[in-house]
C-alpha positions as a Markdown table, in Angstrom:
| # | Residue | x | y | z |
|---|---|---|---|---|
| 1 | Met | -83.5 | 23.2 | 46.5 |
| 2 | Thr | -86.9 | 21.6 | 48.0 |
| 3 | Lys | -89.7 | 22.1 | 45.6 |
| 4 | Thr | -91.6 | 24.7 | 47.1 |
| 5 | Asn | -88.4 | 27.0 | 46.7 |
| 6 | Arg | -88.5 | 26.2 | 43.1 |
| 7 | Tyr | -91.6 | 27.1 | 42.7 |
| 8 | Phe | -91.6 | 30.4 | 44.1 |
| 9 | Ile | -88.6 | 31.2 | 42.5 |
| 10 | Cys | -90.4 | 30.0 | 39.0 |
| 11 | Leu | -93.1 | 32.3 | 40.0 |
| 12 | Leu | -91.4 | 35.3 | 40.6 |
| 13 | Leu | -89.0 | 34.5 | 37.7 |
| 14 | Ser | -92.0 | 34.3 | 35.3 |
| 15 | Gly | -93.6 | 37.4 | 37.3 |
| 16 | Val | -90.2 | 39.3 | 35.9 |
| 17 | Leu | -90.4 | 38.4 | 32.4 |
| 18 | Leu | -94.3 | 39.7 | 32.5 |
| 19 | Tyr | -93.4 | 43.0 | 33.7 |
| 20 | Tyr | -90.3 | 43.1 | 31.8 |
| 21 | Ala | -92.8 | 41.8 | 28.1 |
| 22 | Val | -95.6 | 42.8 | 28.2 |
| 23 | Pro | -95.3 | 46.9 | 27.5 |
| 24 | Arg | -93.6 | 45.8 | 24.4 |
| 25 | Leu | -96.0 | 42.9 | 23.3 |
| 26 | Thr | -98.4 | 44.5 | 20.1 |
| 27 | Ile | -101.6 | 42.1 | 20.4 |
| 28 | Asn | -103.4 | 44.7 | 18.3 |
| 29 | Ser | -100.9 | 44.7 | 15.5 |
| 30 | Pro | -101.9 | 42.2 | 12.4 |
| 31 | Gly | -100.3 | 39.2 | 11.1 |
| 32 | Leu | -97.8 | 37.5 | 12.6 |
| 33 | Glu | -96.3 | 39.4 | 15.5 |
| 34 | Gly | -100.1 | 39.9 | 17.0 |
| 35 | Tyr | -100.1 | 35.7 | 17.1 |
| 36 | Phe | -97.1 | 35.9 | 18.5 |
| 37 | Ser | -97.6 | 38.3 | 21.3 |
| 38 | Ile | -100.9 | 36.3 | 22.0 |
| 39 | Ala | -98.9 | 32.6 | 22.1 |
| 40 | Trp | -96.2 | 34.0 | 24.3 |
| 41 | Leu | -98.4 | 35.9 | 26.5 |
| 42 | Leu | -101.0 | 32.3 | 26.8 |
| 43 | Phe | -97.2 | 30.1 | 27.5 |
| 44 | Ala | -96.4 | 32.9 | 30.0 |
| 45 | Leu | -99.7 | 32.0 | 32.2 |
| 46 | Met | -99.5 | 28.4 | 31.7 |
| 47 | Val | -96.7 | 28.8 | 33.3 |
| 48 | Ile | -97.9 | 30.9 | 36.4 |
| 49 | Ala | -100.5 | 28.2 | 36.4 |
| 50 | Gly | -98.9 | 25.2 | 36.3 |
| 51 | Asn | -96.2 | 26.8 | 39.0 |
| 52 | Leu | -99.3 | 28.3 | 41.1 |
| 53 | Thr | -100.8 | 24.7 | 41.8 |
| 54 | Gly | -97.7 | 22.7 | 42.4 |
| 55 | Leu | -97.4 | 25.8 | 44.6 |
| 56 | Leu | -100.7 | 25.2 | 46.2 |
| 57 | Tyr | -101.2 | 21.3 | 46.0 |
| 58 | Thr | -97.6 | 19.7 | 46.9 |
| 59 | Pro | -98.3 | 17.1 | 50.5 |
| 60 | Ser | -97.4 | 18.6 | 53.6 |
| 61 | Lys | -94.6 | 16.4 | 55.3 |
| 62 | Lys | -97.2 | 15.6 | 58.6 |
| 63 | Lys | -95.5 | 12.3 | 59.3 |
| 64 | Lys | -92.7 | 12.5 | 61.7 |
| 65 | Gln | -89.3 | 9.8 | 61.0 |
| 66 | Gln | -89.6 | 7.3 | 64.4 |
| 67 | Thr | -86.2 | 8.1 | 66.5 |
| 68 | Gly | -86.0 | 4.6 | 67.3 |
| 69 | Ser | -83.4 | 2.0 | 65.5 |
| 70 | Tyr | -86.5 | -0.8 | 64.7 |
| 71 | Lys | -89.0 | 0.7 | 62.3 |
| 72 | Val | -92.7 | 0.0 | 62.6 |
| 73 | Arg | -94.4 | -1.4 | 58.9 |
| 74 | Lys | -97.9 | -1.3 | 58.7 |
| 75 | Gly | -99.1 | -4.5 | 57.2 |
| 76 | Val | -96.5 | -6.7 | 57.5 |
| 77 | Lys | -96.3 | -9.3 | 59.9 |
| 78 | Ser | -93.7 | -10.2 | 61.5 |
| 79 | Arg | -92.6 | -13.6 | 61.1 |
| 80 | Ser | -92.1 | -16.2 | 63.9 |
| 81 | Tyr | -90.8 | -20.1 | 63.9 |
| 82 | His | -91.4 | -22.0 | 66.6 |
């Protein structure tokens, strides 16, 4: 599985978790329940932001692999003995 697929699957799963959790979380309730709801939503948003960042900023594969048996290395001089 490639990184792009993994980021996309994680985004979908976090969206499903938010879909089921948001109606059940009560942010306005006093005490520990309200703090837990706010913390859970903040962590969920961090997960979504991290996966979106990973999905949007993954380097693309622009470089093609050479088909020959010899690979050219840049910056390395070939050695010749006379």
